C-alpha positions, -999 to +999 in steps of 0.1 A: -575+809-253-548+822-276-523+794-282-489+795-301-473+763-313-436+770-322-427+758-357-402+730-351-384+729-384-385+739-421-412+713-429-444+731-436-475+726-414-496+707-423-470+684-439-478+668-472-456+638-465-431+631-438-431+653-407-445+635-377-441+664-352-456+688-378-486+664-383-492+663-345-491+701-343-516+704-371-540+679-355-537+699-322-545+731-341-576+716-358-591+701-327-584+731-305-599+755-331-630+732-333-633+737-295-633+775-300-597+784-293-573+805-314-542+786-325-512+801-344-481+783-357-452+807-351-415+809-359-395+813-327-378+844-340-412+861-346-428+851-313-444+879-293-454+862-260-477+891-250-501+880-278-506+845-264-519+827-233-501+795-241-467+789-258-461+753-267-428+741-282-415+708-294-377+710-296-353+713-266-332+741-281-363+762-287-375+754-251-341+765-236-342+797-257-377+805-243-364+797-207-335+820-212-359+848-223-381+841-193-411+831-214-433+804-198-439+775-221-453+740-225-428+714-238-434+681-258-406+656-261-406+636-294-370+624-297-365+586-294-327+592-292-330+601-256-341+566-248-314+550-270-284+570-259-294+571-222-292+594-193-255+604-197-260+617-233-262+653-242-295+647-259-310+634-227-297+661-204-308+689-227-343+674-230-345+670-192-334+706-187-361+717-212-387+697-192-376+710-158-379+746-170-413+741-186-447+750-171-457+715-181-437+689-200-451+660-220-438+627-232-458+605-255-447+571-242-456+562-206-423+544-202-405+577-207-420+592-175-395+573-153-367+578-177-370+616-172-371+614-134-410+617-133-408+653-145-431+650-176-466+638-180-480+613-205-499+627-235-510+599-259-507+602-297-539+603-317-553+598-352-575+618-375-604+595-380-621+618-404-592+614-428-581+578-422-615+563-426-625+528-414-631+499-438-635+464-424-610+438-437-621+403-447-603+371-440-578+364-469-556+334-477-530+358-492-533+391-474-513+422-485-487+435-461-478+471-455-448+486-437-446+524-431-421+546-415-390+568-416-363+543-408-331+553-392-314+561-359-291+590-358-255+583-349-252+549-366-228+543-394-255+527-415-293+530-419-304+513-387-336+492-393-355+509-365-389+499-379-380+463-384-385+463-422-362+434-427-383+410-406-415+420-425-399+417-459-383+383-451-415+370-437-435+382-467-410+365-490-410+332-471-448+332-472-451+344-508-471+375-499-472+409-515-457+437-494-457+475-498-431+498-483-440+534-477-409+554-467-387+584-475-366+577-506-332+589-494-329+567-463-347+537-478-326+536-510-295+537-488-310+509-467-315+487-498-280+495-510-267+482-477-291+452-477-296+442-513-308+408-504-341+424-492-351+435-527-379+409-529-396+406-563-431+411-548-421+442-528-437+475-539-421+508-531-440+541-524-413+567-518-419+602-503-456+597-501-481+625-498-508+622-473-532+611-500-507+585-513-502+572-478-540+569-473-543+551-507-516+526-496-535+519-464-567+514-483-553+484-503-535+467-474-548+440-451-521+437-424-495+462-411-462+449-396-444+474-373-416+455-355-401+487-342-370+490-320-379+522-302-405+549-304-408+582-285-446+581-289-470+554-279-490+544-298-470+555-328-488+575-355-486+551-384-500+521-366-528+543-353-535+554-389-536+517-401-559+508-372-582+537-381-584+523-417-593+489-403-559+472-407-548+449-379-513+457-367-486+431-358-455+445-340-435+449-309-451+465-279-461+502-285-483+510-256-512+496-237-533+482-266-512+486-297-503+464-316-532+440-317-508+410-321-473+412-306-442+398-323-405+399-317-379+416-340-374+383-356-385+370-390-399+337-377-419+355-350-434+378-377-442+347-398-460+331-369-480+362-362-491+366-398-501+329-399-520+334-367-538+364-381-547+352-416-579+333-406-589+360-381-583+392-401-620+402-399-622+398-361-591+418-356-602+444-381-633+451-359-610+454-329-588+478-348-618+502-351-624+501-314-587+509-305-585+537-331-616+554-317-600+554-283-572+575-298-593+598-319-575+632-319-607+648-307-607+627-275-569+632-270-570+670-273-603+676-254-596+651-225-558+651-223-542+683-237-568+710-231-572+705-193-534+712-189-537+744-208-566+755-187-548+748-154-518+768-165-539+800-169-537+805-131-503+822-135-502+833-098-506+799-082-480+790-056-468+761-077-461+783-108-444+810-087-422+783-071-413+768-104-403+801-119-380+809-089-364+774-093-359+779-130-343+813-125-318+797-100-307+770-125-272+777-138-253+760-166-219+746-160-198+761-189-170+735-186-169+708-214-177+672-204-172+639-220-201+614-217-189+578-225-210+547-229-209+515-249-243+509-266-236+490-298-201+504-298-179+527-278-195+561-279-185+596-266-206+627-264-189+661-260-211+683-239-204+720-235-205+755-250-169+761-260-154+762-295-126+738-286-118+707-307-108+674-293-090+644-307-109+613-296-094+579-298-105+544-287-079+518-279-078+483-264-063+486-229-048+450-231-032+453-265-028+490-270-044+488-305-062+520-315-094+510-333-110+544-339-099+581-342-119+612-349-121+649-340-151+663-322-164+696-309-192+704-284-226+691-293-210+663-313-206+626-307-189+596-322-191+558-320-167+531-330-177+503-354-165+476-329-196+465-310-182+437-291-167+442-256-130+447-248-114+468-222-118+499-243-104+533-233-113+566-247-083+589-249-094+625-255-068+652-262-076+689-262-060+716-283-033+723-256-023+686-256-040+677-223-052+641-222-084+628-206-087+590-202-121+573-198-116+535-194-145+511-196-160+508-161-194+491-158-192+486-120-225+494-104-240+504-138-267+489-159-257+467-188-282+453-213-274+420-231-299+411-258-301+376-273-309+381-310-318+344-315-350+328-303-335+293-306-335+271-274-301+258-281-285+292-287-301+305-255-290+276-233-255+279-248-252+316-240-270+322-208-242+312-183-219+338-197-243+366-189-239+357-153-201+355-157-201+390-172-222+403-144-198+389-118-166+400-135-177+436-140-199+439-108-226+455-129-264+453-130-273+432-159-306+432-178-310+403-203-337+397-229-343+361-242-373+342-256-369+316-227-369+338-196-390+315-176-362+288-176-337+312-160-354+337-137-353+316-106-318+302-110-301+335-120-317+358-094-292+386-099-301+391-136-331+411-146-349+392-174-371+411-198-391+400-229-371+401-262-377+434-281-384+455-250-365+488-249-342+493-219-334+528-206-306+543-185-279+518-196-241+522-197-235+494-222-255+471-246-244+440-264-263+420-290-256+383-290-261+364-322-245+355-355-242+386-376-232+387-413-220+414-437-244+427-464-235+398-487-250+374-462-220+351-462-191+368-445-193+374-407-197+410-396-164+419-379-180+448-362-201+425-341-174+397-339-136+398-337-133+364-354-152+340-376-178+325-352-184+295-375-149+281-366-156+280-329-181+265-305-215+280-301-206+291-266-175+309-280-198+333-298-209+350-267-174+347-251-161+367-281-188+393-279-186+398-241-148+395-240-148+363-218-125+332-218-136+304-241-144+280-212-173+256-215-199+263-188-231+243-184-262+265-180-285+264-150-323+260-156-354+260-134-358+230-112-383+206-127-387+171-111-381+140-132-412+123-147-424+092-129-416+062-150-427+033-127-391+020-124-388+015-162-355+020-179-359+049-204-339+064-233-353+095-249-346+104-286-352+135-308-347+125-344-359+158-359-343+192-362-349+226-379-329+217-410-327+185-430-290+188-431-289+182-394-308+148-396-291+114-393-296+102-429-283+066-425-312+045-438-308+019-410-296+042-383-326+049-360-343+016-365-312-004-355-304+018-325-340+016-313-339-022-317-306-024-297-320-004-269-352-024-267-332-056-265-313-041-235-347-036-218-351+001-224-383+020-235-375+045-262-395+077-261-396+101-291-399+136-276-394+157-308-417+187-313-426+174-347-455+150-343-451+114-354-485+118-371-471+146-392-466+129-426-444+157-440-418+156-412-418+118-408-413+114-445-379+129-439-369+100-418-360+065-432-390+042-433-397+023-400-371+045-383-394+049-353-411+015-352-420+005-317-410+039-303-433+053-276-448+085-291-444+115-268-439+139-298-457+171-302-457+207-290-455+201-253-444+228-227-407+229-222-412+219-186-427+186-197-397+180-219-374+186-190-392+162-168-391+135-195-353+140-201-345+139-164-361+105-159-341+090-188-308+071-186-297+087-219-306+112-245-298+106-282-302+135-306-288+158-332-273+193-332-306+208-319-320+226-289-332+194-272-296+181-271-285+213-254-315+210-230-305+174-221-270+185-214-283+212-191-304+186-173-273+165-166-286+136-186-259+118-206-260+128-243-251+110-275-250+136-302-250+125-339-239+151-364-218+154-395-233+187-406-213+204-378-178+195-365-174+183-329-160+216-317-193+233-326-213+220-297-206+211-260-178+187-254-193+169-223-211+142-244-204+112-267-201+128-301-206+106-332-189+120-362-172+106-394-142+127-404-134+105-434-161+120-456-173+155-465-183+172-432-187+203-413-205+225-439-221+244-410-186+256-400-177+268-436-209+281-451-240+301-440-270+277-436-298+286-461-328+281-437-352+285-466-337+256-485-347+222-470-324+204-494-294+226-484-261+207-489-236+233-502-213+209-520-235+179-531-271+190-531-292+167-553-264+143-560-256+108-547-232+124-521-259+147-506-258+144-468-229+119-468-216+134-436-244+117-417-253+089-441-218+075-434-224+074-396-234+038-391-258+024-364-228+004-351-209+037-345-238+051-325-243+018-306-207+018-296-211+052-282-242+042-263-224+013-247-199+037-231-227+054-213-250+024-204 
């Protein structure tokens, strides 16, 4: 066969550096020529179709040009923006048209088949195993991390961290590990200008790497982290190259068997994955070799690509004749259209072929405030910096002064709400408002959390998916979390309309989703109460994720436990941190948990629910178990000086001393890496006075109101 691959851009083939599509084309060429076929890489303007049996292109504009000329072609789709921007975007529609007019169209991620109306077929990516050669990695106490990729997502106002570099760098810094970044200089230097806190002292930079430099970087690495947001190809090329070199890959899902260890786009999740992998690097290095061989380019081309070429040689088959008649009948609508959606901001795409210019404005329907203005032509798009929900309206004015209004309208459409926090407390606080948003807008809601199993049965009208999973065909997307500006201290007023620290945790999602700040208790799966043989029980949770949250009164827990026992109650400690853990229990006053029944440890959450439900009372801190007890309808005594009473739920007995320094959580950003964090009085006699000054008598008085 004589095969032409159309040169997609100005990057040479083979690329000596960045150029993923060009790298794929070069590997196709090498393997097809090894199998005895002629392969040429041709500029579109120089193509003579009579010289070739197969024409294969990789850009939708080239495909549509070939269709207009009546030249049969194969089409490969490599653009992740189609999945991000969705089915109403110009990018998606043009790619779909290119697929429909192709002899055969390919996507390189199975999930994209349904996205494109089942028009294309799946063609996996591969790896050149002769070049990226395998070397087994040994177990290491301090492995070297590598992150590789061309970060970015077109259409954002900043360098979007598509590859999840932040989570890998922060994890490496917290673990004290060396990490190497391989990326293009221009986008990555901009990324570090926007995120200067990520310039970790043990971070090595390899910018604009040649293929040889990339291979050398793989050769000295032990673990790859690839916590990607979206990829058009599964498995992606760089994780396959790492696997081929024997490097285990940690990351978000990228296909059937890559990565070897899954993590979320979350620093703590990456840390946990690295810690899990460290003693098993050699085992997973062996597995890496097995997976890489499955995706050897030789196998992919011979068994997946070549059979499609051979089938197409029967040009007179009824299927091909019918396809050509259909393609010739397709007509373009020349009128300009405005495609509006709300994915991380209010976005408009101008689709059409005219030379007209349009003034595009976004305003708040309720206040009339204009928040964004720009001018666009056909083939252009724009997005506002405001990512939270309001009743936005796009007002588009043409050159003759005609106005087109596109108000927010999610009725019957898909909306994706992603929880950026894996915290149990945050999730319980926010989940009821997802349902309120669904009911208010009469939309189809998909929600990602780290605790889906608690909610699937009780919120049946919400589709729950794992955190980090990409969702397609959506009208709007909202990320729920606490977002800061680049300095790490000031709230990001693109994500939030106000300083979230000054309001309740539930008010965070109310602000982002444009809902009233009304306290709503979450629903959770129905778990029966634990059998307690008729005993009176109080459950306590004296630990939390930060020492600043602890109750630091030296007599506090001991006296409260003694009081409860005198009233005939058993006191159960249900903290995740084991009572046998010397480090954690050294953070409590001595004898704080004397005579307490030890139910501590890493139990399933369902077991914690059953324990809480059988109790007369829960006593805890500003932690996830307090939120869980509240959701279980068990009376809660919440002890905290670190946060002010408005921070948590109000349906509880809140113990707080307003006469001393308090509420640092509401004024400063918690430094989770500093166990001693006390922003005003760290390492002084006044450290943690906010909770030291909460006496056991204050807590006992609160307990009496409930018992």
